mmCIF file as gemmi writes it, N, C-alpha and C atoms, coordinates in Angstrom:
data_model
loop_
_atom_site.group_PDB
_atom_site.id
_atom_site.type_symbol
_atom_site.label_atom_id
_atom_site.label_alt_id
_atom_site.label_comp_id
_atom_site.label_asym_id
_atom_site.label_entity_id
_atom_site.label_seq_id
_atom_site.pdbx_PDB_ins_code
_atom_site.Cartn_x
_atom_site.Cartn_y
_atom_site.Cartn_z
_atom_site.occupancy
_atom_site.B_iso_or_equiv
_atom_site.pdbx_formal_charge
_atom_site.auth_seq_id
_atom_site.auth_asym_id
_atom_site.pdbx_PDB_model_num
ATOM 1 N N . MET Axp A 1 ? -22.073 -62.992 97.788 1 0 ? 1 A 1
ATOM 2 C CA . MET Axp A 1 ? -22.666 -62.139 96.747 1 0 ? 1 A 1
ATOM 3 C C . MET Axp A 1 ? -22.562 -60.994 97.233 1 0 ? 1 A 1
ATOM 4 N N . LYS Axp A 2 ? -21.87 -60.356 98.697 1 0 ? 2 A 1
ATOM 5 C CA . LYS Axp A 2 ? -21.485 -59.145 98.697 1 0 ? 2 A 1
ATOM 6 C C . LYS Axp A 2 ? -21.046 -58.257 97.826 1 0 ? 2 A 1
ATOM 7 N N . THR Axp A 3 ? -19.756 -59.201 97.678 1 0 ? 3 A 1
ATOM 8 C CA . THR Axp A 3 ? -18.848 -58.275 96.731 1 0 ? 3 A 1
ATOM 9 C C . THR Axp A 3 ? -19.272 -57.922 95.608 1 0 ? 3 A 1
ATOM 10 N N . LEU Axp A 4 ? -20.324 -59.139 95.198 1 0 ? 4 A 1
ATOM 11 C CA . LEU Axp A 4 ? -20.674 -58.935 93.324 1 0 ? 4 A 1
ATOM 12 C C . LEU Axp A 4 ? -22.049 -57.434 93.506 1 0 ? 4 A 1
ATOM 13 N N . ASP Axp A 5 ? -22.171 -57.109 94.897 1 0 ? 5 A 1
ATOM 14 C CA . ASP Axp A 5 ? -23.361 -56.116 94.946 1 0 ? 5 A 1
ATOM 15 C C . ASP Axp A 5 ? -22.469 -55.028 95.366 1 0 ? 5 A 1
ATOM 16 N N . TYR Axp A 6 ? -21.022 -54.849 95.46 1 0 ? 6 A 1
ATOM 17 C CA . TYR Axp A 6 ? -20.491 -53.72 95.573 1 0 ? 6 A 1
ATOM 18 C C . TYR Axp A 6 ? -20.081 -53.281 94.008 1 0 ? 6 A 1
ATOM 19 N N . ILE Axp A 7 ? -19.471 -54.257 93.503 1 0 ? 7 A 1
ATOM 20 C CA . ILE Axp A 7 ? -18.824 -54.107 91.956 1 0 ? 7 A 1
ATOM 21 C C . ILE Axp A 7 ? -20.006 -53.643 91.246 1 0 ? 7 A 1
ATOM 22 N N . ALA Axp A 8 ? -21.511 -53.921 91.253 1 0 ? 8 A 1
ATOM 23 C CA . ALA Axp A 8 ? -22.514 -53.643 90.941 1 0 ? 8 A 1
ATOM 24 C C . ALA Axp A 8 ? -22.713 -52.101 91.44 1 0 ? 8 A 1
ATOM 25 N N . LEU Axp A 9 ? -22.596 -51.882 92.631 1 0 ? 9 A 1
ATOM 26 C CA . LEU Axp A 9 ? -23.011 -50.452 92.686 1 0 ? 9 A 1
ATOM 27 C C . LEU Axp A 9 ? -21.874 -49.581 92 1 0 ? 9 A 1
ATOM 28 N N . VAL Axp A 10 ? -20.315 -49.941 91.829 1 0 ? 10 A 1
ATOM 29 C CA . VAL Axp A 10 ? -19.712 -49.421 91.512 1 0 ? 10 A 1
ATOM 30 C C . VAL Axp A 10 ? -19.932 -49.063 90.191 1 0 ? 10 A 1
ATOM 31 N N . LEU Axp A 11 ? -19.88 -49.91 88.85 1 0 ? 11 A 1
ATOM 32 C CA . LEU Axp A 11 ? -20.779 -49.856 87.81 1 0 ? 11 A 1
ATOM 33 C C . LEU Axp A 11 ? -21.616 -48.705 87.706 1 0 ? 11 A 1
ATOM 34 N N . VAL Axp A 12 ? -22.712 -48.88 88.519 1 0 ? 12 A 1
ATOM 35 C CA . VAL Axp A 12 ? -23.848 -48.181 88.266 1 0 ? 12 A 1
ATOM 36 C C . VAL Axp A 12 ? -23.547 -46.582 88.477 1 0 ? 12 A 1
ATOM 37 N N . VAL Axp A 13 ? -22.895 -46.429 89.638 1 0 ? 13 A 1
ATOM 38 C CA . VAL Axp A 13 ? -22.511 -44.86 90.082 1 0 ? 13 A 1
ATOM 39 C C . VAL Axp A 13 ? -21.712 -44.313 88.766 1 0 ? 13 A 1
ATOM 40 N N . ILE Axp A 14 ? -20.515 -45.519 88.46 1 0 ? 14 A 1
ATOM 41 C CA . ILE Axp A 14 ? -19.755 -44.906 87.148 1 0 ? 14 A 1
ATOM 42 C C . ILE Axp A 14 ? -20.747 -44.304 85.914 1 0 ? 14 A 1
ATOM 43 N N . GLY Axp A 15 ? -21.595 -45.222 85.506 1 0 ? 15 A 1
ATOM 44 C CA . GLY Axp A 15 ? -22.618 -45.327 84.723 1 0 ? 15 A 1
ATOM 45 C C . GLY Axp A 15 ? -23.281 -43.451 85.022 1 0 ? 15 A 1
ATOM 46 N N . ALA Axp A 16 ? -23.618 -43.417 85.621 1 0 ? 16 A 1
ATOM 47 C CA . ALA Axp A 16 ? -24.4 -42.424 86.64 1 0 ? 16 A 1
ATOM 48 C C . ALA Axp A 16 ? -23.914 -40.912 86.411 1 0 ? 16 A 1
ATOM 49 N N . LEU Axp A 17 ? -22.547 -41.124 86.586 1 0 ? 17 A 1
ATOM 50 C CA . LEU Axp A 17 ? -21.551 -40.085 86.448 1 0 ? 17 A 1
ATOM 51 C C . LEU Axp A 17 ? -21.409 -40.125 84.94 1 0 ? 17 A 1
ATOM 52 N N . ASN Axp A 18 ? -21.037 -40.598 84.366 1 0 ? 18 A 1
ATOM 53 C CA . ASN Axp A 18 ? -21.31 -40.717 83.042 1 0 ? 18 A 1
ATOM 54 C C . ASN Axp A 18 ? -22.436 -40.208 82.37 1 0 ? 18 A 1
ATOM 55 N N . TRP Axp A 19 ? -23.544 -40.137 82.977 1 0 ? 19 A 1
ATOM 56 C CA . TRP Axp A 19 ? -24.616 -39.775 82.044 1 0 ? 19 A 1
ATOM 57 C C . TRP Axp A 19 ? -24.939 -38.354 82.616 1 0 ? 19 A 1
ATOM 58 N N . GLY Axp A 20 ? -24.741 -38.01 83.713 1 0 ? 20 A 1
ATOM 59 C CA . GLY Axp A 20 ? -24.701 -36.749 84.751 1 0 ? 20 A 1
ATOM 60 C C . GLY Axp A 20 ? -23.397 -35.692 83.237 1 0 ? 20 A 1
ATOM 61 N N . LEU Axp A 21 ? -21.852 -36.051 83.418 1 0 ? 21 A 1
ATOM 62 C CA . LEU Axp A 21 ? -21.54 -35.401 82.441 1 0 ? 21 A 1
ATOM 63 C C . LEU Axp A 21 ? -22.179 -35.452 81.002 1 0 ? 21 A 1
ATOM 64 N N . ILE Axp A 22 ? -22.718 -36.147 80.466 1 0 ? 22 A 1
ATOM 65 C CA . ILE Axp A 22 ? -23.392 -36.248 79.077 1 0 ? 22 A 1
ATOM 66 C C . ILE Axp A 22 ? -24.536 -35.368 79.339 1 0 ? 22 A 1
ATOM 67 N N . GLY Axp A 23 ? -25.233 -34.896 79.88 1 0 ? 23 A 1
ATOM 68 C CA . GLY Axp A 23 ? -26.463 -34.278 80.216 1 0 ? 23 A 1
ATOM 69 C C . GLY Axp A 23 ? -26.269 -32.634 80.648 1 0 ? 23 A 1
ATOM 70 N N . PHE Axp A 24 ? -25.266 -32.384 81.51 1 0 ? 24 A 1
ATOM 71 C CA . PHE Axp A 24 ? -24.931 -31.414 82.04 1 0 ? 24 A 1
ATOM 72 C C . PHE Axp A 24 ? -23.732 -30.317 80.776 1 0 ? 24 A 1
ATOM 73 N N . PHE Axp A 25 ? -22.795 -31.771 80.325 1 0 ? 25 A 1
ATOM 74 C CA . PHE Axp A 25 ? -21.57 -30.651 79.429 1 0 ? 25 A 1
ATOM 75 C C . PHE Axp A 25 ? -21.95 -31.509 78.407 1 0 ? 25 A 1
ATOM 76 N N . GLU Axp A 26 ? -22.213 -32.427 77.653 1 0 ? 26 A 1
ATOM 77 C CA . GLU Axp A 26 ? -22.111 -32.838 76.601 1 0 ? 26 A 1
ATOM 78 C C . GLU Axp A 26 ? -20.494 -33.452 76.265 1 0 ? 26 A 1
ATOM 79 N N . PHE Axp A 27 ? -20.263 -34.136 77.614 1 0 ? 27 A 1
ATOM 80 C CA . PHE Axp A 27 ? -18.923 -34.785 77.749 1 0 ? 27 A 1
ATOM 81 C C . PHE Axp A 27 ? -19.08 -36.423 78.005 1 0 ? 27 A 1
ATOM 82 N N . ASP Axp A 28 ? -18.718 -36.988 77.079 1 0 ? 28 A 1
ATOM 83 C CA . ASP Axp A 28 ? -18.872 -38.415 77.247 1 0 ? 28 A 1
ATOM 84 C C . ASP Axp A 28 ? -17.702 -39.184 77.63 1 0 ? 28 A 1
ATOM 85 N N . LEU Axp A 29 ? -17.333 -39.272 79.092 1 0 ? 29 A 1
ATOM 86 C CA . LEU Axp A 29 ? -15.978 -39.879 79.752 1 0 ? 29 A 1
ATOM 87 C C . LEU Axp A 29 ? -15.744 -41.169 79.444 1 0 ? 29 A 1
ATOM 88 N N . VAL Axp A 30 ? -16.396 -42.04 79.001 1 0 ? 30 A 1
ATOM 89 C CA . VAL Axp A 30 ? -16.083 -43.118 78.309 1 0 ? 30 A 1
ATOM 90 C C . VAL Axp A 30 ? -15.473 -43.138 77.226 1 0 ? 30 A 1
ATOM 91 N N . ARG Axp A 31 ? -16.014 -42.658 76.247 1 0 ? 31 A 1
ATOM 92 C CA . ARG Axp A 31 ? -15.891 -41.874 74.826 1 0 ? 31 A 1
ATOM 93 C C . ARG Axp A 31 ? -14.12 -41.308 74.91 1 0 ? 31 A 1
ATOM 94 N N . ALA Axp A 32 ? -14.483 -40.673 75.73 1 0 ? 32 A 1
ATOM 95 C CA . ALA Axp A 32 ? -12.791 -40.061 75.82 1 0 ? 32 A 1
ATOM 96 C C . ALA Axp A 32 ? -12.01 -40.615 76.121 1 0 ? 32 A 1
ATOM 97 N N . ILE Axp A 33 ? -11.893 -41.6 77.135 1 0 ? 33 A 1
ATOM 98 C CA . ILE Axp A 33 ? -11.289 -42.557 77.657 1 0 ? 33 A 1
ATOM 99 C C . ILE Axp A 33 ? -10.812 -43.595 76.53 1 0 ? 33 A 1
ATOM 100 N N . PHE Axp A 34 ? -11.844 -44.171 76.11 1 0 ? 34 A 1
ATOM 101 C CA . PHE Axp A 34 ? -11.543 -45.667 75.345 1 0 ? 34 A 1
ATOM 102 C C . PHE Axp A 34 ? -11.918 -45.481 73.641 1 0 ? 34 A 1
ATOM 103 N N . GLY Axp A 35 ? -12.522 -44.217 73.203 1 0 ? 35 A 1
ATOM 104 C CA . GLY Axp A 35 ? -12.63 -43.991 72.012 1 0 ? 35 A 1
ATOM 105 C C . GLY Axp A 35 ? -13.803 -44.208 71.858 1 0 ? 35 A 1
ATOM 106 N N . ASP Axp A 36 ? -14.273 -43.815 70.339 1 0 ? 36 A 1
ATOM 107 C CA . ASP Axp A 36 ? -15.932 -44.03 70.157 1 0 ? 36 A 1
ATOM 108 C C . ASP Axp A 36 ? -16.11 -45.304 69.823 1 0 ? 36 A 1
ATOM 109 N N . MET Axp A 37 ? -17.11 -46.256 70.609 1 0 ? 37 A 1
ATOM 110 C CA . MET Axp A 37 ? -17.308 -47.43 70.558 1 0 ? 37 A 1
ATOM 111 C C . MET Axp A 37 ? -16.475 -48.358 69.766 1 0 ? 37 A 1
ATOM 112 N N . THR Axp A 38 ? -15.167 -48.324 70.355 1 0 ? 38 A 1
ATOM 113 C CA . THR Axp A 38 ? -14.658 -49.562 70.459 1 0 ? 38 A 1
ATOM 114 C C . THR Axp A 38 ? -14.801 -50.668 71.089 1 0 ? 38 A 1
ATOM 115 N N . TRP Axp A 39 ? -13.958 -51.519 70.829 1 0 ? 39 A 1
ATOM 116 C CA . TRP Axp A 39 ? -15.131 -52.891 72.084 1 0 ? 39 A 1
ATOM 117 C C . TRP Axp A 39 ? -14.34 -52.825 73.461 1 0 ? 39 A 1
ATOM 118 N N . VAL Axp A 40 ? -13.326 -51.865 73.696 1 0 ? 40 A 1
ATOM 119 C CA . VAL Axp A 40 ? -13.413 -51.515 75.104 1 0 ? 40 A 1
ATOM 120 C C . VAL Axp A 40 ? -14.508 -50.763 75.851 1 0 ? 40 A 1
ATOM 121 N N . SER Axp A 41 ? -14.736 -49.665 75.155 1 0 ? 41 A 1
ATOM 122 C CA . SER Axp A 41 ? -15.867 -48.825 75.335 1 0 ? 41 A 1
ATOM 123 C C . SER Axp A 41 ? -17.111 -49.24 75.598 1 0 ? 41 A 1
ATOM 124 N N . ARG Axp A 42 ? -17.437 -50.543 74.589 1 0 ? 42 A 1
ATOM 125 C CA . ARG Axp A 42 ? -18.729 -51.646 74.288 1 0 ? 42 A 1
ATOM 126 C C . ARG Axp A 42 ? -18.889 -52.116 75.571 1 0 ? 42 A 1
ATOM 127 N N . ILE Axp A 43 ? -17.506 -52.844 75.96 1 0 ? 43 A 1
ATOM 128 C CA . ILE Axp A 43 ? -17.585 -53.863 77.088 1 0 ? 43 A 1
ATOM 129 C C . ILE Axp A 43 ? -17.847 -53.32 78.588 1 0 ? 43 A 1
ATOM 130 N N . ILE Axp A 44 ? -17.708 -52.093 78.342 1 0 ? 44 A 1
ATOM 131 C CA . ILE Axp A 44 ? -17.442 -51.027 79.878 1 0 ? 44 A 1
ATOM 132 C C . ILE Axp A 44 ? -19.437 -50.701 79.407 1 0 ? 44 A 1
ATOM 133 N N . TYR Axp A 45 ? -19.787 -50.31 78.206 1 0 ? 45 A 1
ATOM 134 C CA . TYR Axp A 45 ? -21.565 -50.044 78.528 1 0 ? 45 A 1
ATOM 135 C C . TYR Axp A 45 ? -22.013 -51.375 78.815 1 0 ? 45 A 1
ATOM 136 N N . ALA Axp A 46 ? -21.758 -52.232 78.309 1 0 ? 46 A 1
ATOM 137 C CA . ALA Axp A 46 ? -22.701 -53.284 78.506 1 0 ? 46 A 1
ATOM 138 C C . ALA Axp A 46 ? -22.644 -53.972 79.804 1 0 ? 46 A 1
ATOM 139 N N . LEU Axp A 47 ? -21.049 -54.147 80.667 1 0 ? 47 A 1
ATOM 140 C CA . LEU Axp A 47 ? -21.044 -54.277 82.036 1 0 ? 47 A 1
ATOM 141 C C . LEU Axp A 47 ? -21.722 -52.989 82.985 1 0 ? 47 A 1
ATOM 142 N N . VAL Axp A 48 ? -21.713 -51.951 82.459 1 0 ? 48 A 1
ATOM 143 C CA . VAL Axp A 48 ? -22.927 -50.865 83.382 1 0 ? 48 A 1
ATOM 144 C C . VAL Axp A 48 ? -23.905 -51.435 83.021 1 0 ? 48 A 1
ATOM 145 N N . GLY Axp A 49 ? -24.579 -51.37 81.881 1 0 ? 49 A 1
ATOM 146 C CA . GLY Axp A 49 ? -26.084 -52.008 82.041 1 0 ? 49 A 1
ATOM 147 C C . GLY Axp A 49 ? -26.672 -53.611 82.498 1 0 ? 49 A 1
ATOM 148 N N . ILE Axp A 50 ? -25.453 -54.165 82.703 1 0 ? 50 A 1
ATOM 149 C CA . ILE Axp A 50 ? -25.543 -55.633 83.259 1 0 ? 50 A 1
ATOM 150 C C . ILE Axp A 50 ? -25.877 -55.023 84.577 1 0 ? 50 A 1
ATOM 151 N N . ALA Axp A 51 ? -24.905 -54.144 85.429 1 0 ? 51 A 1
ATOM 152 C CA . ALA Axp A 51 ? -24.881 -54.027 86.985 1 0 ? 51 A 1
ATOM 153 C C . ALA Axp A 51 ? -26.35 -53.218 87.072 1 0 ? 51 A 1
ATOM 154 N N . GLY Axp A 52 ? -26.204 -52.465 86.32 1 0 ? 52 A 1
ATOM 155 C CA . GLY Axp A 52 ? -28.005 -51.603 86.297 1 0 ? 52 A 1
ATOM 156 C C . GLY Axp A 52 ? -29.445 -52.557 86.759 1 0 ? 52 A 1
ATOM 157 N N . LEU Axp A 53 ? -29.192 -53.669 85.532 1 0 ? 53 A 1
ATOM 158 C CA . LEU Axp A 53 ? -30.164 -54.514 85.967 1 0 ? 53 A 1
ATOM 159 C C . LEU Axp A 53 ? -30.026 -55.658 86.776 1 0 ? 53 A 1
ATOM 160 N N . TYR Axp A 54 ? -28.75 -55.396 87.49 1 0 ? 54 A 1
ATOM 161 C CA . TYR Axp A 54 ? -28.654 -56.798 88.798 1 0 ? 54 A 1
ATOM 162 C C . TYR Axp A 54 ? -28.567 -55.859 89.637 1 0 ? 54 A 1
ATOM 163 N N . SER Axp A 55 ? -28.78 -54.41 89.71 1 0 ? 55 A 1
ATOM 164 C CA . SER Axp A 55 ? -29.368 -53.559 90.932 1 0 ? 55 A 1
ATOM 165 C C . SER Axp A 55 ? -30.934 -53.567 91.542 1 0 ? 55 A 1
ATOM 166 N N . LEU Axp A 56 ? -31.575 -53.658 90.15 1 0 ? 56 A 1
ATOM 167 C CA . LEU Axp A 56 ? -32.871 -54.082 90.426 1 0 ? 56 A 1
ATOM 168 C C . LEU Axp A 56 ? -33.146 -55.025 91.732 1 0 ? 56 A 1
ATOM 169 N N . SER Axp A 57 ? -32.166 -56.079 91.645 1 0 ? 57 A 1
ATOM 170 C CA . SER Axp A 57 ? -32.51 -56.99 92.596 1 0 ? 57 A 1
ATOM 171 C C . SER Axp A 57 ? -32.678 -56.617 93.851 1 0 ? 57 A 1
ATOM 172 N N . PHE Axp A 58 ? -31.399 -54.99 94.19 1 0 ? 58 A 1
ATOM 173 C CA . PHE Axp A 58 ? -31.732 -54.715 95.305 1 0 ? 58 A 1
ATOM 174 C C . PHE Axp A 58 ? -33.23 -54.331 96.107 1 0 ? 58 A 1
ATOM 175 N N . PHE Axp A 59 ? -34.048 -53.822 95.341 1 0 ? 59 A 1
ATOM 176 C CA . PHE Axp A 59 ? -35.584 -53.497 95.489 1 0 ? 59 A 1
ATOM 177 C C . PHE Axp A 59 ? -36.022 -54.624 96.489 1 0 ? 59 A 1
ATOM 178 N N . GLY Axp A 60 ? -36.175 -55.891 95.755 1 0 ? 60 A 1
ATOM 179 C CA . GLY Axp A 60 ? -36.197 -57.029 96.763 1 0 ? 60 A 1
ATOM 180 C C . GLY Axp A 60 ? -36.069 -57.414 97.933 1 0 ? 60 A 1
ATOM 181 N N . ARG Axp A 61 ? -34.464 -57.28 97.892 1 0 ? 61 A 1
ATOM 182 C CA . ARG Axp A 61 ? -33.993 -57.632 99.341 1 0 ? 61 A 1
ATOM 183 C C . ARG Axp A 61 ? -34.06 -56.238 100.286 1 0 ? 61 A 1
ATOM 184 N N . ILE Axp A 62 ? -34.299 -55.247 99.891 1 0 ? 62 A 1
ATOM 185 C CA . ILE Axp A 62 ? -34.603 -54.408 100.725 1 0 ? 62 A 1
ATOM 186 C C . ILE Axp A 62 ? -36.301 -54.453 101.392 1 0 ? 62 A 1
ATOM 187 N N . ARG Axp A 63 ? -36.801 -54.959 100.485 1 0 ? 63 A 1
ATOM 188 C CA . ARG Axp A 63 ? -37.807 -55.207 100.855 1 0 ? 63 A 1
ATOM 189 C C . ARG Axp A 63 ? -38.283 -56.301 102.073 1 0 ? 63 A 1
ATOM 190 N N . ASN Axp A 64 ? -37.301 -56.935 101.633 1 0 ? 64 A 1
ATOM 191 C CA . ASN Axp A 64 ? -36.891 -58.357 102.336 1 0 ? 64 A 1
ATOM 192 C C . ASN Axp A 64 ? -36.673 -57.851 103.784 1 0 ? 64 A 1
ATOM 193 N N . GLU Axp A 65 ? -35.683 -57.03 104.088 1 0 ? 65 A 1
ATOM 194 C CA . GLU Axp A 65 ? -35.352 -56.67 105.27 1 0 ? 65 A 1
ATOM 195 C C . GLU Axp A 65 ? -36.057 -56.102 105.873 1 0 ? 65 A 1
ATOM 196 N N . ASP Axp A 66 ? -36.954 -55.033 105.59 1 0 ? 66 A 1
ATOM 197 C CA . ASP Axp A 66 ? -37.54 -54.895 106.576 1 0 ? 66 A 1
ATOM 198 C C . ASP Axp A 66 ? -38.791 -55.865 107.342 1 0 ? 66 A 1
């Protein structure tokens, strides 16, 4: 489970950095690397979204540790 947590965290950080670049500089890094809504970029966006949803479980685990 710990490996999945790290993968999810890395994907969430990538998503956050991409959104920061979009917000500050109007630059979409995923689009620049993989193209405008190609199947690869859609998979990356989907994985980042799934990782974000999975990361919501961190809140429950943090609360249970206290």
